[in-house]
N, C-alpha and C positions, 0 to 999 in steps of 0.2 A: 807528526801529534804526538808521537808517543811520548816527550820531553811535557809536552804541556801540563799545566795544572788541573784539576779535575773540574768540570764544568756540569752545574746541574747532579753532581753528584759521580759522572762518569769521567774517564779517563781512560782511552787507546793505550795497551800494555806492548811490550816491543815482541810479546809470544802473538801477537794479532787478536788477543781476545781484546771487550770490552770489562775495564776494572772499577770497582764500587768504595766511595770513601762520605760517609754521611754522619751525622751526632744525631739522636733521635733517645727521646725520655732517658738522658743525660748517660746514654753512652756513643763507642764511636763504633760502627761497623763497615769494615772493609774486607774486602775480597774480589771475586772475579765472578762476572757473569754466565763467562760459558759463551758470549754472543762475540759473535764476529761484525752482526751487522747493528750501526747505531739503535736504529726502531726496535731493533728486536730488545737489546739491550736494555733501553728504557721500560719499553711492558715490562720487562723480569725486574726490574728495580723498582717501579710500581708495586708489582703484585708485591716480590719481596718488604716493602713497605709496610703496605698493606696489612701481610700477616704479621708482622712485628706491632702495630698497632691495637691490630683485633687481641694481641698475647696480652699487650699492658692494661685491656680492660677486663681480661679473663676471659675471652672468647675463645673457644679452642681454635685453632686453626684447622684448616682442612688435611688429610692426609697428602704429604706432598706425593708426586708422581716420581718415580722414580728416572733418572736416565738412563738412554740405552748403555751405556759404558757402566753403572751401578746393577742394571737388569742382566747383563751379560753376567757380572762376576758373579749375581746371587745365585742365578742358573747355574753355572757351573758348579758352584760350591754345593747349593743343594742337590746335584744330580751324581754327584761326587760319590763311587763306591757303587751304583747303581747301574752307569754308563759305563763302558768304557775308556780311558784317559785317550784314547785316539779321538773318538768320536767328539769329545768334551774339545781335544786340541782346535779338529776341525772346524769346529763352529766359532769357536771363539776367534781362532786365524781369521775365519774369510771375513765374519760380522766387521772386525777391528781392520780388516784392510779393506775393507769396501765401501762402508759405512761411517769410516773415520772422520769426515766433516760435520757428521752429524751426530756421533758418539755423546755430545751432552745435551743434545735434544731429550725433551721429557717424552714418555713414550707414547702419550696423546699426541703430539705434535705429526705424528707419522699417519696421515692419510691420506687416501687414495693419490691426490695431485703429487705430495711429498715423494712418495713410492715411484711414480709415473719419471718423476723427473729424475731419481737412485738409477732406474732403471734404465734408460737413455744412458745418462752420464756412464752406465757400466758397459753397456753396448757399443758406445762409439769409442770408448777409451781413452776418454776426457779426463778420466781419475786414476793414476796406473796404480794408486793406491800402495803397500807396503809389500815388499818381498818380491815383487814379479822379477823375472831373468828376461822380459822381450818385451820391450816398446812397439810392439804390434798396435797397429791402430785398429781395434774391435775386438768384442768377442762375441761369442757364440748365445745363441737364442737356451741352449741346454745348461751353460754354464749359471746362465741367470735364474734357472728355475732352480739349480742346485742351492744358490743364495738366498734365495727366494725361501726354499721349504728351510733353510737354517733360519731367516730370521723371524718367520712363522712358528718355529719353535720355543725362540725367545721369548717372542708376544705371546703365543699361547700359555708358554708356561706362567708368564705373570699374570696371564685373565683366570687362570683357575688357582693362584692364589692370591689372586683378591687386588692388585696392585692394581688392575686396570679392570673398568664398569664389563669392556668387551673389545674388542679386536678392535684396534682405530681403522683399518683396512679392510678391505675386500679385494685380492685379486688373484687373480688365476694364474696358472703356468702359462707361457708362450708354447705356440705348435712348433715342435720338431720333426725335422723326417730324422725317421727311424733308422737305425744303422743296420747295416747287415751281421744277425746273430749266428759267430761261429761257432761250430760243434765240429767233432771228430766221428766220424761216420764209422760204421765195422769194418769196412772194406779198407779204409785209411788207417783203422787202428797198429798194423800189425806194422807199416811204415813211419808212423809217428812214435812208436815205441820204439823201433831199432834208434831212430835219430837221437832219442831220450838215453838210449842205453851208453849215446857218445860221449857224455855228459862225464864230467870228473868226480864229483861227486854223489856217492852212493846215496846217502839219505834222501837228497833231493831227488833220484831215482826211484826209490820205495816211494816215495809221498806221491809223486807225481801218478805211479800204478794206484795207489791208495786211493785217492779222488778219482779215479779214472773207473776204476773197477765198483767202487763203493759209493760214491756220490758223498763225498764228506767235502765240506767246505774245509779250505787250507787251516783255520785254527782249528781244526776237530784232528787232521791228518797231524799237524804238529804236535798236538799234544795227545797222541796216543800213548797210551801206556800199558805196559805186558799184563796187571794184572786182569785189565777187563779185554784181553784176549785170550779166547776158550780155545784150545786146540782142538780138546775130543770130542768137543759139539762144531765147531768152526763157526762160531759166532764172536761179533764183538761190541760191545755198548759203549756207545756213547754217554761218558760220563760227566762230560763238559759243554754242553749244547747251547749254542744261540739262545733256542728257546726255555733254556733250563729246565728240560725236560729229557732225561735219559732214553734214549731208544736201543733196542737191538736190531744188528744187522749181520745178517747170513755171511761168513767169507770163503768165495770162492778157492775151492782147494789150490788152483796153482796160484792164487794172488798167497795165500797163508804158506807153502813151500818156498815162494820168493821171499818173503819176508823171514823164515826162519831160516834159510839159506846164507843170509847175506848179514844177517842182523842176531848176535849172539845173544837167548834169550837172559831174562832175569826172572826171580822172582818177583817183581815190581818196578816202577820209576818208569821214563819214559824211554820208548822205543828208539825214539830218534832224539837222544841230548844234543845238545850244540856243545857242550862242554865235561868237561871231566866232574863239573859241579852240580852236572844234571838240568841245569836248565834248559829250556826248547828255542827254537830256534827264531829267530826276527818273522815278523810279516814278509809277506812276498817273498821268501825263502825260495819261492818254484815257481818266480815270475819268468823269469830271462829263461831257463829250460824250455820253459812249454811255449815258450813266445818263440825263441829259435828253433825246438823241432818242430814245431807246426807250420812256421813261416818255409822251413826245408820242404816241405810236401804241400806247399803251396795253399796253407792255410791264415789267412791275416787274422789279426786283430782276435788272438784265440788268450786269454788270459787263464787264472788259475779260476774263477768262479763260472767258466765256461764249460769247463771239466764237468763240473755239479749239473749245466746244460745238458751238456753229451748224456750224463747218466740218464736224465728225466727224459730225453728226445728218442733214444736207443729203446726205452723199455718199453714206451708208447709205438713205436713203431712194429716192436715184438710183439704188440697185439695184450699186453699185460694192462691188467684194470687199473682204472687212474688213482681209486682210493688205495692201494696198493703200493703203487709208487708214491704218492704221498706221506705215507705212512714211513718207508724207505728215506723219505728223505729228510721225516720228523717236522712237516708243515702241518699248522693246524687248520689250514681252511685253503679247499682242493683248487682256490682261484690262483693261489699262489705257487701251484705245482704245475699248473696250466701256463703260469708266465714263464715259467722253464721251458717249456716244449719247444721244440720247432719241427717241422713238419715236413717232408720232401713231397711234393705233387705230383709221385710216381704216376697214377691213372691219370693224370691231366698231360704227362708228357709222352704217354700212349695217344690220347687223342689228338694231340699236336702234331705228331708223326705220322700218325694216318691224315688228319687233313693236310699239312704237307703230300705226303702221296697221291693225294687224290687229286690237289692243286696241278701237280706236275704229271698226271697220268699214271702213276705207278699202281694205283688202286687195284689190289689182287681180285675183288670181290663186286668192284663196282657199284654206281651208284644209277640205281634207273632212273630217265628222267633227266639227269643233270648233264648237258652238254660239255663235255672236253674240247671241240676244237670252235674255230670260226667257221667254220663250210658248217657245223651242227648247229650255231646259234643261229644259221640265213633259214633253218631248214622249218618249214611250219608244221605243227603237228597235225597227222593225218588221223582222224578217230573215224569210227561207221557212221558218226550224226552225220558228221561232214559230208561221208558220200553220198549218204540215203538224199542229202539237201541237192547236192549237184545233178545226181538222177531226177528230182523231182522236178528241176530249174528245166533240163531240156527234154 
């Protein structure tokens, strides 16, 4: 049908979209409806011609609703500078990849039924999107939750900007089985650092120690500067933090000695420059060394940010006040700090061991009134009241 003439102003093009061509008010209009279905193309064309007719008689047409592609581009332009390029690239790539069939839709078309169809398509793997390296069927609910969060960021921004009167859909994230949160406990720290020292790059070895000892984010560790490290008072000022607020952190003496032993102190500049021009190392610079060292001691799924969780969890286990941990980590809300803390049920472990000992008859203190053998279960308890009852009957 792609080679046929226009019928009712529409003709399907080789690109799969319906194109329009008509004459109105002495002018010829041509273009694409960006619709793949004939019914949707007819409705689009009807609304377009209506707006043109209103403009001819002086009626201002309503503000057109942005398409998802237009909103995504406007979002990226507006957020450039205030958000990291990595954040913007991830949003654009994921939305473009998984919403590709709907990129030409107006934002108001994304109601709940439409989003449910998109969710089902994502989870079933019916749409590969672009750039996928695997042909596996089906994806995780966790992945969908991340994609939903990306879409909500664009839609929410459009609402705040005034392009949409309100969110066109309300959809909650799906339930996901929580993964085991890996941390390095104190009794494993020595073996972990021994494995770290086997790495060939000194910058990586020091950066891992900095994250473990001070609870810094990887980006904060990569950006450490000599002028922010005060040897005399043993403090480090995180001058470029995620929350845009500098914080001062005491530096353990052993860590300070390690840094100055393996890195030549300079008046200023990066402590860990990646090259002679003073550029920082790329993101995820420490990921491989951390994963390899942790795996070698039996800790799975440990990535750089879990060292920050280690910092919070160990301090909490030591009995340090939550507000102190919050301040060291640079969190504005203590709930954020609590999200990092992993607690070990040591008291519960002792309780379970005592319970098992009792079941196996190994309890030292014993438990009065609790039979431990089948013979004892068959015995009827003899009390003083029952003895009096038998004497009375006789």
